[in-house]
C-alpha angles and dihedrals in degrees: 000000000000124000094263091054091044093055090051090050092049093051092046092051091047092050090050098045105025091222136044133191121216097230094048094048093044089057092044094051094036096236134114125278089240090058092051092048091053090048093049091048089051093051091045090055087057090049092243093126142003118247119229133183103288098001145354143275129219118274114213091249091058089084091058100044122193113263092245089064094047097053099090096041109109088343095163093052092048091050092054092045091051093051093048093048092050090060088068092067124086133191115289095024124144106222130194118207129181124194135275136089098283094047088049089057089051090054092050092048092048094062093049097042121115092249097050113011100067097038121112128215131045130303103012086158133009118227122196113193141163092199116103095200092053091046089051091055096044099042092082095049110101092198091062126076100206125208118184117197101218121220138118117321121236108211092208095062106010087236124143114229137170137093088287091063091045092051094052094049090043090065096054136082118220131193095207136000121204111206124196106200139188092223141003126188131176090234104031098038126213121338145173134209094235122059094213092055090045091055097052089043089053091054092048088053094046093052095051130088089212129029119203118187114205111198136149118233094265088071095050114107091004128126130220136188104259126043119232100181144327118268090250088069092057114088101176135022118197112194141143131274093259092072112122110265093222092052090049090051091051092052091052091049087057091054099261116141106225123204116190117195 
C-alpha cells in the first residue's frame, strides 16, 4: 500500500468509526506507528481530522472528502460503471454531467466510446457540466461541444455551485443527465452531502429527459444530508455487482432500470 492509498484508507476508517488509535491502525494497515503518526499529522495540517493523544478524531469535513482522496476508492468498479453508462449515449446527444469520481469516469468513457470516440468533426455530442476537472479533460476533445455552467468552485469536489450555475442550466434542455451521488436509497432517493451541489444536481435532473445515477455499491441504500431528487425521477441506476440484492430488487419495484457491471 503506497502513501496515497494509505491516506485514503485512514480517512475512510475515520469516517466510518469517528476515532482511530495509532497502534490499532498501524496493525490494521501493517505499517509502523511512526508512519501512521506522520500520516495523521499530514491530514491534520489539511484540516481533514483533529489529532488527539495517541490518534485522531473525525473532523466535520472528513465526511465530504476532497476529490483527490476519493479517486482510488473502488476505482475498478467506477471504471466499469463509467464505461457501461457511456454506452447509453448516442451521437448528437446533449449530456449533463455533475462532478465526482464516478461521473468523471463516465466523461472519460464517453470520448472513447464507439459512438463518440472515433468520430471526426466538431460537436458529435454536447456536454453540460459544472465540474471543473471534467471540463478540463473535455475541453481538448474536438468531438465534444462543451458547456460549463459557471458559478463558485468548491475545492473539495471541483464543482461549480451558486444561483448563477442553477440559472444557466435552467435554461437548457438535456437528453440525459448522469448524476454521481453520495447516496441513493429506494425510499429517500438520491442525495449529496453538500446542499449547494444537491441544488445544481437537482436542476440538471429536472432539465433532462432521462436521469441516470452512477453509483458504486457503497452508495446504495445510504443516506446523505441534502436531497437531489426523488427516486421516481431516476430512470436508470448503473452500479457494481456488489450491490445488495434486496436493495436492487426494491429499486426495480419502483420502476428504476438497474444495470450491474
